[in-house]
N, C-alpha and C positions, 0 to 999 in steps of 0.2 A: 397510198397510208396513209389509214387517219390519222388526225392528226395527237388522239388520243394514244394511241396506238406505237405512233414516233415517240412521244415524250417517254414514254414506258420505255419503248427501246433503248433512247439513249438513258434513261437513269439506269439500264441494265447494265450499257457499257462502260457507263461512268462507275457504277460500283464494281466492275471488272476489273477498272486499270486501276483503282484504288486498291482491288484486293487481291492483283498475281502480277508479280513483277517479274520480268526475264531480262539476264543479263548475260554478255557473251565475252565467253573468260577464254580464250585463247579459240580456238576451235568446239568447242562445246558451249552450247547453251544452256545455265540454270535456270531454273522457275521456282522461284518464289511462294507462295502461297500462305494467307493467313486462314489459321486457325482458331478455333474459340472453346473454351473448354467452360462449359458452365457449374460452378460450382453454389454451394446453396452459400455462400458470403459476397457469389457474383463471379464477373467474367474472368480467366486467364488466357491469355494470348499468348498465341507462339507463330511459327515460323515455318513452311513444312518448305524445305528444300528440295528440288531433283531434278535430275536430267529433264533435256522438255521429253524425250521419249522413251519410254520406259515399260517394262512387265515382270512383275515376281522379285523385285528387288529388293537387298537387304533396307530395312530403315531402321536409325539407330536416334534415344532422345540422347539429347545433351543437355545437362544440368549445370548448370553455373552456381559458380563457389558463393562464401559467405558474404554479407554486406547487400548494400542497394545494388549489385551486378544482374546487368539486365541479360536479355538471351544473345544476343552480341557481343559477349564478355569485358561491356563499359560499364561505368558509372559516371555520375559526377562530377568525381574529381580526375578522371584520367578516359581517353579512347584508345582503344587498342584493336576494337576487332579480332581479338584473339579467336572467339567462337563462330563468329559471321565468316570470319575465312576458313577456319576449320570446315566449317557447312560445305564452303563452296567446293573446295579441295576434296572433299569425301565426292561430293556429287561429281566429280569430274572423273574419279572410278565408279560408279554406278550404283554409290551407295547413298540413300535417301537419308534424311536426318528434320527432325524437331528439334528446334531449340523453341524457351519461354521465357518470358518474364516472369519469375515470381512472384507468387503472391503480395498485395502491398507495393509491388516497383514496378517502376516508369508506366505503360501500357496496360498491368493488370494492379492498378495502385487502386483502385477502387474494390478491389478482392481483398485487401489487406483488414488486417484484424486490430484491434486498441496492443495495445504492445504487453498489457497485463493480461490480455487475453490469447494473444499469440503463443504455441505451441511447435517445437521443430518435429513433433508427428504430423502436423497439418503440411507444413514440406513433404514428407514423404509419401500423406496419400493424397496429396497434389500429383505426385510423381507415380504413383500406382493407376492415378485417373488416365492421365495421359498412355500409359504402357497397354490398358486395358483397351484404349480406343484404337491407337495401334496395331494392335492384335486381332480386333474387330477386321482393320481394313483390308481386304482381301489383294489390292496392289502392292501387299510385302510379301516376300518369300520368310524372312525371320525378322526378330525386334530384339535389339542389343539396345544396351544403356551405356554410356559415356559419359561418367561423372567427375566434374575439372574440380580439384580442390576441397571444398565441403562438400559439392555436388555428388563427391564420391562416396561419404557417407551416405548421404541422403539413396543415393542410386542402389548401393548395396545392400540396403535394408530395402527399398522398393522393389528390384529386380531379378526378385527370387523366383521369378515365373518366366521372365523372360529368355533369349536364346544364350546369350554372350555377354558380359561384364566386360568394361574396363576402365581403370581407375587409371585418371592423369593429376598428378601432383596431392595425391589423396595424404591428409592426415592419418599418421599411423598409430597414435593415441585418443584418447578419451580426449575431449575436451578441455575437462577439469585440468590435466594433468600437462595441457596445453598452456593455459593461462597460467600455473604455477609456474612454469619452465619464463614464459617471457617476464612473468615478476622475478624471476630471480634474480636478473640487471636491477632492482629496484632498490634502495636504501633499505635495510635488516627491516625497519618500525614498518615499512608500507607491506614486507613479507608477513610481519608478525601480525598484523591488524588483517590482512588479506586471506592466508593460505585457512585459518578457523573456520572464514565465511564459507568459502568454497568447499571444506570437506559438509559444512552442513549442507549445504545445496545437493550435493552427492549424494547422504542421505536424505535426499527429498525434504528437508527440512528450512525454512524460508528462515531470515534474519531480519526483525524488527527495525534495529538500533545501530543502524551503518552508519561510521564513520564517514562528517561530508565531503572528509577529502577521496573518499571512495565512490564514494556515491554515483558519478558517471559511471562506473563499471557494476556496480553492484545496485540499483538502486531497484526499488521495492515491486515497482510494476515489472522490472524484466528477468527476477529471480523465478518465477511459474517454469520462463521458457528456460532458461539457463540449466532448471533441474529436470524438464525433458530430454536437454540435449546432452546432461554428464552422461545420462545411465548408458547410451551405447560407445561402448570399446568398438574400434573399428575391425581390432584382429578379430574381436568374437565375431561380427557380422560377417568378413567375409570367410569366415569358416565353414557359414551357413551355406554360401553357393555352394551348389552341386554341377555348376556350368562352366563351362571353358571362360575362362577369367584372365585377361593382360594387364598388369600395373606396370605404367609409364610413370618415369619420372627423369627433370633435367637435371645434370649437374651441375649447372650454375644457376639455382632456384635460391633464393633470400625468402623464401617467405616458408615452403617445405622440402625437410632433410633427403638424403639417399636415405636417411638411416630409416625415415618413416615408410619409403618406398620397401626395404628389406622386410620390415616387419610383417606390411601386410602379406608378402611373398611367404613370407615363412610362416604364418599363421595359418597360409591353405597355399600348400605343399604341391599342390596340381596347377596354382597360377601359375603364368609366364613372368617372368618379371625382364624390363625391358630398361637401360638405361640409356639417355640420350645426351650425348658429349655435348657441354656448353650451352645446352638448352635451359630458359628462363623459365619462370612462372606461368607467361602468358606466350608458350611456344617461342619465342624467337632464338636464335643461335647466337651468343654474346660471347666474344673474347676480351671485352674488357672487364672496366672495374665495376664496383658495388655503382657508384653513381652512373656509369656508360647503361648498364644494367637495369637502375631504373629509366633512364632518360628515355625507356624503349616501352614506356606502360602509358606514353602520350602520343605513339606513332604509331596510329591507325593503317599505315600502307605500307608500314613492312612485312616481308615475306616471313610464314611462319617456317616451321623446322620441317624439309623433308622426310626427313626419318620418323619424323611423327609421324606425319601423313601414311608415309610408306609399311611403317609398324602397324600403325591401324588396320586400315586398307588389308593387307593379309592376313593378320588373323580375321578379323571379317567374313574375308572372300573363301578361306580356307574350312575343309570340309571339316 
């Protein structure tokens, strides 16, 4: 073989090695392939997880929660691999998944916008583009959206054109109400200063003079994002879904309540509600106290709930 051709062959082999990983799970081989979404502000990186051999199987877009959470369900402060494990488990059951680092996060950091330019709708539009990419892929039979935590709201807004929607630990109220609830445990002076700001942002108006003690929460550069976020009420958005919808919620979730799940399912009477006993926010079954619950957030090797996987699989595969 000519030297130049050999070098090209080696380069291609190395590229394939870097972009496709095979992991054997029990008797099932799961293939992970890198996929890149091109956007106007940069590249967003995702991982497609499939069985080794497949033809015309369902594919689910997994959307991560808020903050610097990456495609695996991790962030700089915790590593639990919740979304990575979920993808692997679904692959065992003949369901492909695509999970991705949101713009500005992890490998997709280069696609991030400045804080003052970022809007909640950017996340929604990115999810819509991933959906269109999957719908064009003839290897898959149907497209499902699985939104976790804040990803639930992103998914239900973006997923009106998909075949099925699944919410896991999704908030049941708009973000302005959630923040007010979180601030309700603070001293009254904090509430008296905060609530008028929240109300102003809810109405679409920014606040110039933010008290220094509240600047970290309501700094001027983040206010446009909060305005774009506050306008969406999950109860209103889930009503717009005329597709099979599943609402999943763990009973031992210290971040999102059972009441949130009930709000979502009540807003869309056709939605199926499944409460998973003792499951926490990151899909682990916990019998212990809050400290034991929090400890799981940094244990990436713990198995996730079997009932969660079974519920998702059954919902996706049923006609």
